[in-house]
C-alpha positions in Angstrom: -9.7 -20.1 42.0 -8.1 -23.1 40.3 -5.0 -24.5 41.9 -2.4 -25.7 39.4 0.1 -28.4 40.4 3.4 -26.9 41.5 5.2 -29.5 39.4 3.0 -30.5 36.4 5.0 -33.7 36.0 3.4 -34.8 39.3 -0.2 -35.0 38.4 -2.1 -37.0 41.0 -3.7 -40.3 40.2 -7.2 -38.8 40.1 -6.1 -36.4 37.4 -4.4 -39.1 35.4 -7.5 -41.3 35.7 -9.7 -38.4 34.5 -7.3 -37.8 31.6 -7.6 -41.5 30.6 -11.4 -41.6 31.0 -12.0 -38.5 29.0 -9.5 -39.3 26.3 -11.0 -42.7 25.9 -14.3 -40.9 25.1 -12.6 -38.5 22.6 -13.0 -35.4 24.7 -10.9 -32.4 23.6 -7.7 -31.3 25.4 -9.5 -28.1 26.4 -12.3 -30.1 28.1 -9.8 -32.4 29.8 -7.6 -29.6 31.1 -10.7 -27.8 32.4 -11.8 -30.9 34.3 -8.5 -31.6 35.9 -7.9 -28.0 36.8 -4.8 -27.2 34.8 -4.0 -24.4 32.3 -5.1 -25.4 28.8 -1.9 -24.3 27.1 0.2 -26.2 29.6 -1.9 -29.3 29.0 -1.5 -29.0 25.3 2.2 -28.7 25.6 2.3 -31.8 27.9 0.5 -33.7 25.1 3.4 -32.9 22.8 6.0 -34.2 25.3 6.4 -38.0 25.2 8.1 -38.0 28.6 5.1 -36.4 30.3 2.7 -38.6 32.2 -0.3 -36.8 30.6 1.0 -37.7 27.2 1.1 -41.4 28.0 -2.3 -41.4 29.8 -4.0 -39.4 27.0 -2.6 -41.4 24.1 -2.9 -44.9 25.7 -6.6 -44.3 26.4 -7.4 -42.7 23.0 -5.6 -45.4 21.1 -7.2 -48.2 23.1 -10.7 -46.8 22.3 -9.8 -46.4 18.6 -8.6 -50.0 18.6 -11.8 -51.2 20.2 -13.9 -49.4 17.6 -11.8 -50.6 14.7 -12.1 -54.2 15.9 -15.9 -53.8 15.7 -15.8 -52.2 12.3 -13.4 -54.9 10.9 -15.8 -57.6 12.3 -18.7 -55.9 10.6 -16.8 -55.7 7.3 -16.0 -59.4 7.5 -19.7 -60.0 7.9 -20.4 -58.1 4.7 -21.3 -54.5 5.8 -20.6 -52.2 2.8 -20.2 -49.2 5.1 -17.7 -51.0 7.3 -15.8 -52.2 4.2 -15.3 -48.6 3.1 -14.0 -47.7 6.5 -11.7 -50.7 6.6 -10.3 -49.8 3.2 -9.5 -46.3 4.5 -7.8 -47.9 7.6 -5.7 -49.9 5.2 -4.7 -46.9 3.2 -3.9 -44.9 6.4 -1.7 -47.8 7.6 0.2 -48.0 4.3 0.8 -44.2 4.4 2.0 -44.5 7.9 4.5 -47.2 6.9 6.2 -45.0 4.3 
């Protein structure tokens, strides 16, 4: 039987490390919740609460991985890769939309 934390705000460091690792590899919230032994719906609600440690761990790791990949794609576009140029143009459009 899975033991859930009594106070979900107090996830232990091992759980937070697992969240960071799995989020950085683009695993789903279901998969992460399963691996850290918490209720999936609770975990999903924590990811909507910017004051929850899981929110920060998940989003920092995911965004860092996206940034790493985008750096590589932008580098490839600057070297003339047509496929990378298409992706960079989409990144630019997404950024402009996010600024509005």
